[in-house]
C-alpha positions as CSV (number, residue, x, y, z in Angstrom):
1,M,-20.0,-1.0,15.3
2,N,-19.5,-2.3,11.7
3,T,-16.4,-4.1,10.4
4,Y,-14.8,-2.7,7.2
5,K,-12.4,-4.7,5.2
6,F,-9.6,-3.0,3.2
7,I,-7.3,-4.8,0.8
8,S,-4.0,-3.5,-0.7
9,W,-2.2,-5.2,-3.6
10,N,0.7,-4.3,-5.9
11,V,-0.6,-6.0,-9.0
12,N,2.5,-5.4,-11.2
13,G,0.3,-4.6,-14.2
14,I,-3.4,-4.6,-13.9
15,R,-4.0,-5.7,-17.5
16,A,-1.7,-8.7,-16.9
17,V,-3.7,-9.5,-13.8
18,D,-6.9,-9.3,-15.7
19,K,-5.6,-11.8,-18.3
20,K,-4.8,-14.2,-15.4
21,E,-8.2,-13.6,-13.8
22,A,-6.2,-13.0,-10.6
23,L,-8.6,-10.5,-9.1
24,K,-11.8,-12.5,-9.5
25,W,-11.7,-13.5,-5.8
26,I,-12.7,-9.9,-4.9
27,D,-16.3,-10.8,-5.9
28,E,-16.6,-13.2,-2.9
29,A,-14.4,-11.3,-0.4
30,N,-16.7,-8.6,0.8
31,V,-14.1,-5.9,0.4
32,D,-15.2,-2.4,1.2
33,L,-12.1,-0.7,-0.2
34,L,-9.5,-2.1,-2.6
35,G,-6.3,-0.2,-3.3
36,V,-4.0,-1.5,-6.1
37,Q,-0.6,-0.2,-7.0
38,E,1.7,-0.4,-10.1
39,T,-1.2,-0.7,-12.5
40,K,1.1,0.3,-15.3
41,S,-1.9,1.8,-17.2
42,Q,-3.8,4.9,-17.8
43,V,-7.0,5.1,-15.8
44,V,-9.1,4.5,-18.9
45,Q,-7.2,1.3,-19.6
46,I,-8.2,-0.4,-16.4
47,P,-10.2,-3.4,-17.6
48,S,-13.9,-3.6,-16.5
49,T,-13.5,-7.3,-16.4
50,I,-11.1,-7.6,-13.5
51,F,-14.0,-8.6,-11.3
52,E,-17.8,-8.6,-11.6
53,K,-18.5,-6.3,-8.6
54,E,-19.3,-2.8,-9.5
55,Y,-17.9,-0.4,-6.9
56,K,-19.5,3.0,-6.6
57,T,-16.1,4.7,-6.9
58,L,-13.1,4.0,-9.0
59,F,-10.5,6.7,-8.4
60,G,-7.2,6.2,-10.3
61,S,-3.9,7.9,-10.9
62,Q,-1.6,7.6,-13.9
63,S,2.0,8.4,-14.6
64,A,2.9,11.1,-17.1
65,I,5.0,8.4,-18.7
66,K,2.7,5.7,-20.0
67,G,3.1,2.2,-18.8
68,R,4.7,3.1,-15.5
69,S,3.5,3.2,-11.8
70,G,-0.2,4.0,-11.5
71,T,-2.6,3.4,-8.6
72,A,-6.3,2.7,-8.4
73,L,-8.8,2.7,-5.5
74,F,-12.2,1.0,-5.6
75,T,-14.7,1.5,-2.9
76,D,-18.4,1.6,-2.0
77,I,-17.7,4.0,0.9
78,E,-19.1,7.5,0.2
79,T,-16.1,9.8,-0.3
80,T,-16.1,13.5,0.4
81,F,-12.7,14.4,-1.2
82,Q,-10.4,12.8,-3.8
83,C,-6.9,13.9,-4.8
84,N,-3.8,12.5,-6.4
85,C,-1.6,14.5,-4.0
86,P,0.5,16.6,-6.4
87,S,2.4,18.2,-3.4
88,V,3.9,14.7,-2.7
89,D,3.9,13.1,-6.2
90,V,5.8,16.1,-7.6
91,L,7.0,14.2,-10.7
92,D,3.4,13.2,-11.6
93,E,4.2,9.5,-11.6
94,G,0.8,8.3,-10.6
95,R,1.7,7.2,-7.2
96,I,-1.1,8.3,-4.8
97,N,-4.9,8.1,-4.3
98,E,-6.0,10.2,-1.4
99,V,-9.7,10.0,-0.4
100,H,-11.6,11.3,2.6
101,F,-14.7,9.7,4.2
102,T,-16.5,9.8,7.5
103,I,-17.6,6.7,9.3
104,A,-19.2,7.0,12.8
105,D,-17.3,9.7,14.6
106,K,-14.1,9.3,12.5
107,D,-13.1,11.7,9.8
108,I,-10.7,9.6,7.8
109,A,-8.0,10.4,5.2
110,F,-7.2,7.2,3.3
111,F,-4.1,6.9,1.2
112,N,-3.3,4.2,-1.4
113,V,0.4,4.7,-2.3
114,Y,3.0,3.2,-4.5
115,F,6.2,4.6,-3.0
116,P,9.3,5.0,-5.2
117,N,11.9,2.3,-5.6
118,G,15.4,3.5,-5.0
119,Q,17.5,0.7,-6.5
120,S,18.1,2.1,-10.0
121,K,20.4,5.0,-9.2
122,E,21.4,7.5,-6.5
123,E,19.1,10.1,-7.9
124,R,16.1,7.8,-7.5
125,L,17.1,6.9,-4.0
126,A,17.3,10.6,-3.2
127,Y,13.9,11.1,-4.7
128,K,12.5,8.2,-2.7
129,M,13.6,9.8,0.5
130,E,12.2,13.2,-0.5
131,F,8.9,11.5,-1.4
132,Y,8.9,9.8,2.1
133,N,9.4,13.2,3.8
134,R,6.8,15.0,1.8
135,F,4.3,12.3,2.5
136,L,4.9,12.3,6.2
137,E,4.6,16.1,6.3
138,H,1.3,15.9,4.4
139,C,-0.1,13.3,6.8
140,E,0.9,15.3,9.8
141,S,-0.9,18.4,8.4
142,L,-4.1,16.4,8.0
143,K,-3.8,15.1,11.5
144,K,-3.6,18.7,12.7
145,E,-6.9,19.3,10.9
146,G,-8.5,16.4,13.0
147,K,-8.2,13.7,10.4
148,S,-7.6,10.0,11.2
149,I,-5.1,8.5,8.8
150,I,-5.1,5.1,7.1
151,V,-2.2,4.3,4.7
152,C,-1.9,1.3,2.5
153,G,0.5,0.3,-0.3
154,D,3.9,-0.8,-1.4
155,V,6.4,1.2,0.8
156,N,9.3,-0.4,-1.0
157,T,11.3,-0.9,2.2
158,A,11.5,-3.8,4.7
159,H,11.4,-2.1,8.1
160,K,13.2,-4.6,10.4
161,A,15.5,-7.6,9.9
162,I,12.5,-9.8,10.7
163,D,10.8,-8.4,7.6
164,L,13.0,-10.1,5.0
165,A,14.4,-13.5,4.7
166,R,18.1,-12.4,4.2
167,P,18.7,-9.2,6.0
168,K,22.5,-9.5,6.2
169,A,22.9,-10.0,2.4
170,N,20.7,-6.9,1.8
171,E,22.3,-4.4,4.2
172,K,23.5,-2.3,1.2
173,T,20.5,-2.8,-1.0
174,S,17.9,0.0,-1.4
175,G,14.8,-1.3,0.3
176,F,16.8,-2.2,3.5
177,L,19.2,0.7,3.8
178,P,19.6,2.4,7.2
179,M,18.2,5.7,5.9
180,E,15.1,4.0,4.5
181,R,14.5,2.1,7.7
182,D,15.2,5.2,9.8
183,W,12.4,7.0,8.0
184,M,10.0,4.1,8.9
185,D,11.1,4.5,12.5
186,K,10.4,8.2,12.3
187,F,7.0,7.6,10.7
188,I,6.0,5.2,13.5
189,S,7.3,7.6,16.1
190,C,5.0,10.3,14.8
191,G,2.0,8.1,15.8
192,Y,1.4,5.6,13.0
193,I,0.9,1.9,13.7
194,D,2.1,-1.0,11.6
195,T,-1.1,-2.9,11.8
196,L,0.3,-6.3,11.0
197,R,2.9,-6.1,13.7
198,H,0.2,-4.8,16.1
199,V,-1.7,-8.0,15.5
200,I,1.0,-10.7,15.2
201,G,3.9,-9.2,17.1
202,D,7.4,-10.3,16.2
203,E,6.3,-13.5,14.4
204,P,8.8,-14.2,11.6
205,E,8.5,-15.2,7.9
206,H,5.6,-13.0,7.0
207,Y,6.4,-11.6,3.6
208,S,4.5,-9.8,0.8
209,W,7.0,-9.8,-2.1
210,W,9.3,-12.4,-3.6
211,S,11.7,-12.2,-6.5
212,Y,10.7,-14.2,-9.6
213,R,14.2,-15.7,-9.5
214,A,15.5,-18.9,-7.8
215,N,12.0,-20.2,-6.8
216,A,11.9,-17.5,-4.1
217,R,8.2,-17.6,-3.5
218,A,8.0,-21.4,-3.1
219,N,10.9,-21.2,-0.7
220,N,9.5,-18.1,1.1
221,V,12.6,-16.1,0.5
222,G,10.8,-12.8,0.6
223,W,10.4,-9.3,1.9
224,R,7.6,-7.6,3.7
225,I,7.4,-4.2,1.8
226,D,3.6,-3.8,1.7
227,Y,1.9,-2.2,4.7
228,F,-1.2,-0.9,6.3
229,Y,-0.7,1.9,8.8
230,V,-3.3,3.7,10.9
231,S,-2.9,6.8,13.1
232,E,-2.8,6.2,16.8
233,D,-6.4,7.3,17.4
234,L,-7.5,4.2,15.4
235,K,-5.5,1.7,17.4
236,D,-8.5,0.3,19.3
237,N,-10.4,0.0,16.0
238,I,-8.0,-2.5,14.5
239,K,-9.8,-5.9,14.4
240,D,-7.4,-7.8,12.2
241,A,-4.5,-7.5,9.8
242,Y,-3.0,-10.2,7.7
243,I,-1.2,-11.2,4.5
244,L,-3.1,-13.1,1.7
245,N,0.0,-15.1,0.6
246,E,-2.1,-17.7,-1.2
247,V,-3.3,-15.2,-3.8
248,M,-1.2,-15.5,-6.9
249,G,-0.9,-13.3,-10.0
250,S,1.9,-10.8,-9.1
251,D,5.3,-10.9,-7.5
252,H,3.5,-9.3,-4.5
253,C,0.5,-10.7,-2.6
254,P,-2.4,-8.8,-1.2
255,I,-2.5,-7.6,2.4
256,A,-5.6,-6.9,4.4
257,L,-6.8,-4.7,7.3
258,E,-10.1,-5.0,9.1
259,I,-11.3,-2.1,11.1
260,E,-14.3,-1.7,13.4
261,L,-16.0,1.7,13.3
């Protein structure tokens, strides 16, 4: 078996990250697949200088409204299918990269997703929940076709009280509402594994996003809203999952999954 390393990072503007040289570490990290979210750019605007490594595939998505959302996936794994999932991203906001590849005996559908934020108004919260439901339905249809599923990205919700520093203060905040957390329960109940919790259990104070306000990152007053999920059939293939909280350059930090296939 070989070990494959996947990295996910909400970069909060890939051109800003390029100016900070905050992705240069990828050159030394032996990453087989990198998914980034919130690029805030058109695909053609993604700088070629973010790192030296030249991946075989760069597959991006872009919002119909310039300067918003956007995702990009870099990989050396040979893909057999690429799609930006219009049946889920119905507003064409550039939120999904879906690619398929086969490794060993596993036919994998891999998703790099920037899920909507529901904090701005009720309509956006409703859209977020609709997006969640469409995404789960899509994953379930692929599972029925025999696909193994890997999902990475910014889910924009902390699942449990352990996943944010101040759960009580945020009970009525989108990102920790009962309906959002219930959907994550439903997602897991359908046979998807939160890989970090699978590896570390209920260990507290593991966060992936911090507000820029009040020195939140230095004080580790954060939220875990970035996740790697795998379908149940890949459970025994999980080698490691962890958060790269030492990597700076965004209000999020990268997360990692290592899979043996």
